[in-house]
C-alpha positions as CSV (number, residue, x, y, z in Angstrom):
1,M,95.4,-38.5,-47.6
2,S,96.0,-35.2,-45.8
3,A,96.3,-31.8,-47.4
4,D,100.1,-31.8,-46.7
5,E,100.4,-35.3,-48.3
6,Q,98.4,-34.5,-51.5
7,S,101.1,-32.3,-52.9
8,G,104.0,-34.7,-53.0
9,T,106.3,-31.8,-53.8
10,T,109.8,-30.9,-52.7
11,N,109.6,-27.4,-54.3
12,K,111.2,-25.0,-51.8
13,A,108.9,-22.2,-53.3
14,Y,105.8,-24.1,-52.5
15,V,103.3,-22.3,-50.4
16,R,101.8,-24.8,-48.1
17,S,99.1,-22.5,-46.6
18,L,97.8,-21.8,-50.2
19,E,97.6,-25.5,-50.8
20,R,95.7,-26.1,-47.6
21,G,93.2,-23.3,-48.6
22,L,92.5,-24.7,-52.0
23,V,92.2,-28.2,-50.6
24,T,89.7,-26.9,-48.1
25,I,87.6,-25.4,-51.0
26,R,87.8,-28.6,-52.9
27,A,86.7,-30.6,-49.9
28,L,83.7,-28.3,-49.4
29,G,82.6,-28.9,-53.0
30,E,81.9,-32.4,-51.9
31,F,79.3,-31.1,-49.4
32,P,76.7,-29.2,-51.5
33,D,74.4,-28.8,-48.5
34,G,77.3,-27.7,-46.1
35,A,79.6,-29.2,-43.7
36,T,80.6,-29.0,-40.0
37,L,84.1,-28.1,-38.9
38,S,84.6,-31.7,-37.8
39,E,83.5,-33.0,-41.3
40,V,85.8,-30.7,-43.1
41,S,88.7,-31.4,-40.7
42,A,88.2,-35.1,-41.3
43,K,88.0,-34.7,-45.1
44,V,91.3,-32.6,-45.4
45,D,93.0,-34.7,-42.5
46,L,94.0,-31.5,-40.7
47,D,93.5,-30.7,-37.0
48,R,90.3,-28.8,-36.0
49,A,92.2,-25.6,-35.1
50,T,94.0,-25.4,-38.4
51,T,90.9,-26.3,-40.3
52,R,88.9,-23.7,-38.4
53,R,91.4,-20.9,-39.2
54,L,91.2,-21.9,-43.0
55,L,87.5,-21.8,-43.1
56,L,87.1,-18.6,-41.2
57,T,89.7,-16.9,-43.5
58,L,87.7,-18.2,-46.5
59,V,84.6,-16.8,-44.9
60,D,86.3,-13.3,-44.4
61,M,87.3,-13.4,-48.2
62,G,83.7,-14.3,-49.3
63,Y,84.6,-17.7,-50.7
64,V,82.7,-19.6,-48.0
65,R,79.5,-18.9,-46.1
66,Q,78.9,-19.8,-42.4
67,D,75.5,-20.6,-41.1
68,K,75.8,-21.5,-37.4
69,K,77.9,-24.6,-37.4
70,Q,77.6,-25.3,-41.2
71,F,80.1,-24.1,-43.8
72,V,79.2,-24.0,-47.5
73,L,80.9,-22.7,-50.6
74,A,79.8,-19.1,-51.6
75,P,79.1,-17.9,-55.1
76,R,82.3,-15.9,-55.2
77,V,84.4,-19.0,-55.5
78,L,83.5,-19.1,-59.1
79,E,85.8,-16.2,-59.7
80,L,88.8,-18.6,-59.2
81,G,87.8,-20.4,-62.4
82,F,86.2,-17.6,-64.3
83,S,89.2,-16.7,-66.4
84,Y,89.4,-20.3,-67.8
85,F,85.6,-20.5,-68.1
86,S,85.3,-17.3,-70.1
87,S,88.0,-18.4,-72.5
88,M,86.5,-21.8,-73.3
89,P,86.7,-22.9,-76.8
90,V,82.9,-22.8,-77.1
91,W,82.8,-19.0,-77.1
92,E,85.4,-18.8,-79.8
93,A,83.5,-21.3,-81.8
94,A,80.3,-19.3,-81.4
95,Q,81.8,-16.1,-82.5
96,P,81.2,-16.6,-86.3
97,F,77.5,-17.1,-85.6
98,L,77.3,-13.9,-83.6
99,D,79.2,-12.0,-86.5
100,S,76.8,-13.4,-89.1
101,Y,73.9,-12.3,-87.2
102,C,75.3,-8.7,-87.1
103,E,75.7,-8.7,-90.9
104,T,71.9,-8.7,-91.3
105,T,71.0,-6.4,-88.4
106,L,72.0,-3.1,-86.8
107,G,71.9,-4.5,-83.3
108,T,74.3,-6.3,-80.9
109,I,74.3,-9.9,-79.9
110,S,75.9,-11.3,-76.8
111,I,76.3,-14.4,-74.7
112,G,76.3,-14.2,-70.9
113,V,76.7,-16.6,-68.0
114,L,75.5,-16.2,-64.4
115,D,77.9,-15.4,-61.6
116,N,76.0,-15.0,-58.3
117,A,73.7,-12.2,-59.0
118,E,75.5,-10.8,-62.1
119,V,75.5,-11.6,-65.8
120,I,79.1,-11.7,-67.2
121,Y,79.5,-11.2,-70.9
122,V,81.7,-13.9,-72.5
123,A,81.1,-13.3,-76.2
124,R,79.8,-10.4,-78.2
125,A,79.4,-8.9,-81.6
126,Q,78.1,-5.5,-82.9
127,S,77.2,-4.6,-86.4
128,R,79.8,-2.3,-88.1
129,R,76.8,-0.6,-89.9
130,S,75.3,0.5,-86.6
131,V,74.9,4.1,-86.1
132,Y,75.1,3.9,-82.4
133,A,77.3,1.9,-79.9
134,I,76.3,0.3,-76.8
135,N,79.3,0.4,-74.4
136,V,79.5,-3.3,-73.4
137,T,82.6,-5.6,-73.8
138,V,83.5,-9.1,-73.0
139,G,83.9,-9.2,-69.2
140,S,81.3,-6.6,-68.6
141,R,78.9,-7.3,-65.6
142,F,75.4,-6.3,-65.2
143,P,72.8,-7.2,-62.4
144,C,70.8,-10.3,-63.3
145,Y,67.4,-8.9,-62.2
146,S,67.2,-6.0,-64.7
147,T,68.7,-7.7,-67.8
148,S,67.1,-10.1,-70.3
149,M,69.9,-12.5,-70.1
150,G,69.8,-12.5,-66.4
151,R,66.2,-13.4,-66.2
152,V,66.7,-16.2,-68.7
153,L,69.5,-17.6,-66.6
154,L,67.6,-17.3,-63.4
155,S,64.7,-19.1,-65.0
156,G,66.9,-22.2,-65.2
157,L,67.1,-22.3,-61.4
158,P,64.7,-23.6,-58.8
159,N,62.6,-21.0,-57.2
160,E,64.3,-21.4,-53.8
161,Q,67.7,-20.6,-55.5
162,I,66.3,-17.6,-57.3
163,A,65.0,-16.2,-54.1
164,E,68.4,-16.8,-52.5
165,V,70.2,-15.1,-55.4
166,L,67.9,-12.1,-55.4
167,G,67.8,-12.0,-51.6
168,S,71.6,-11.6,-51.4
169,I,71.6,-8.2,-53.2
170,E,69.9,-4.9,-53.0
171,L,67.4,-4.6,-55.8
172,K,68.1,-1.1,-56.9
173,A,66.1,0.8,-59.6
174,R,68.8,1.5,-62.4
175,T,66.1,3.3,-64.4
176,P,62.5,4.4,-63.8
177,N,61.5,1.1,-65.5
178,T,63.5,-1.3,-63.4
179,T,61.4,-4.0,-61.7
180,V,62.7,-4.1,-58.1
181,S,59.8,-6.0,-56.3
182,L,60.8,-9.6,-55.5
183,G,57.3,-10.8,-56.2
184,D,57.2,-9.2,-59.5
185,L,60.5,-10.5,-60.5
186,M,59.6,-14.1,-59.6
187,A,56.4,-13.7,-61.6
188,S,58.5,-12.3,-64.5
189,I,60.9,-15.2,-64.3
190,E,58.0,-17.7,-64.3
191,N,56.7,-15.9,-67.5
192,V,60.1,-16.4,-69.0
193,R,59.9,-20.1,-68.4
194,D,56.5,-20.2,-70.2
195,L,57.6,-18.1,-73.2
196,G,61.1,-19.2,-73.7
197,Y,62.5,-15.7,-73.9
198,A,62.9,-12.5,-71.7
199,I,62.7,-8.9,-72.6
200,S,64.3,-6.0,-70.8
201,N,62.6,-2.7,-71.8
202,E,64.9,0.0,-70.7
203,E,65.3,-1.5,-67.3
204,T,69.1,-1.5,-67.2
205,E,69.7,1.6,-69.3
206,I,67.4,4.2,-70.7
207,G,67.1,4.0,-74.5
208,I,68.1,0.4,-74.7
209,R,65.8,-2.7,-75.0
210,S,66.8,-6.3,-75.4
211,I,65.5,-9.8,-75.8
212,A,67.3,-13.0,-74.7
213,V,66.8,-16.8,-75.1
214,P,68.5,-19.7,-73.3
215,L,71.5,-21.6,-74.5
216,R,71.1,-25.3,-73.3
217,N,73.9,-27.9,-72.9
218,R,73.4,-31.6,-73.8
219,K,71.6,-32.2,-70.5
220,G,69.0,-29.5,-71.3
221,D,70.2,-27.3,-68.6
222,I,70.5,-23.5,-69.2
223,A,74.3,-23.0,-69.3
224,A,74.4,-19.4,-70.8
225,A,72.0,-16.9,-72.4
226,L,71.9,-15.1,-75.7
227,N,70.6,-11.7,-76.3
228,T,70.3,-9.0,-78.9
229,S,70.0,-5.3,-78.0
230,F,68.8,-2.3,-79.8
231,Q,68.1,1.3,-79.2
232,V,64.4,1.9,-78.6
233,S,64.1,4.1,-81.6
234,Y,65.1,1.2,-83.8
235,A,63.0,-1.7,-82.6
236,T,59.7,-1.8,-80.6
237,T,59.1,-4.7,-78.1
238,A,56.7,-6.2,-80.6
239,E,59.4,-6.0,-83.3
240,L,61.9,-7.8,-81.0
241,V,59.6,-10.7,-80.7
242,E,58.3,-10.8,-84.3
243,T,61.4,-10.1,-86.2
244,Y,64.3,-10.7,-84.0
245,L,63.3,-13.6,-81.7
246,P,63.3,-16.1,-84.6
247,Q,66.8,-15.0,-85.7
248,L,68.0,-15.2,-82.1
249,R,66.7,-18.6,-81.7
250,D,68.3,-19.8,-85.0
251,V,71.6,-18.6,-83.7
252,A,71.1,-20.3,-80.3
253,A,70.3,-23.6,-82.2
254,K,73.6,-23.4,-84.2
255,I,75.6,-22.8,-80.9
256,E,73.9,-25.6,-79.1
257,A,74.5,-27.9,-82.1
258,L,78.3,-27.6,-81.4
259,N,77.7,-29.7,-78.3
260,M,80.3,-27.8,-76.5
261,L,78.2,-25.9,-73.9
262,P,79.5,-26.5,-70.4
263,S,77.7,-27.8,-67.3
264,R,75.6,-25.1,-65.8
265,K,77.6,-22.6,-63.8
266,T,75.2,-20.6,-61.8
267,G,77.4,-19.0,-59.1
268,N,75.5,-20.7,-56.4
């Protein structure tokens, strides 16, 4: 069935070009390793000239990548569905566990997902008794390489994909403590796999350290990450592991027990 035939609409306000673009994106989703112009044209049942214009437009917009004669979906395509993804019922269902954690600590606790090379916060809580505030809200984005949640999320990917994600951005030093060497980052992520947690010690923001653990779906994939953050004057790195890691893992287990975590969305 062609892109024009799929709609079956007589609505005069219908935008055919928009439909064709979305159909092209869906078609590329069936070619995880990429597709040629001819393959996409055949899939959407449009002529090569029209398909080429659609693909090149999507390339210019950042939703598709072109590698010689191959076209493949780019990480940015996840933005199209993020509004729905970030409002999924699981994050609302997890909120009481986050709030309960904050009743017994003076830290913050957050859930993040990976979107290309950034971590997006989808749920969060902060103790009302806290004497300091960390200026992060749901929807905030941070680079994956310098954050504890980012390294946990990257640890769930194959090394080739991690290298692709990190190679797609400039590894800037956000603080004097930020690790920006690709080799050191890969070693750090391998260490996260062994330990089951990640620590960011003033690598994203001076004065703040955090520890994160994975949130796994029913398939065992890392679908999201859970972290807790403190000012450095409140908790040492040793205290993060000895005191807060067990609590964080307890919260993670409760969220995983909901059996609502989505299939992994890596942004790649």
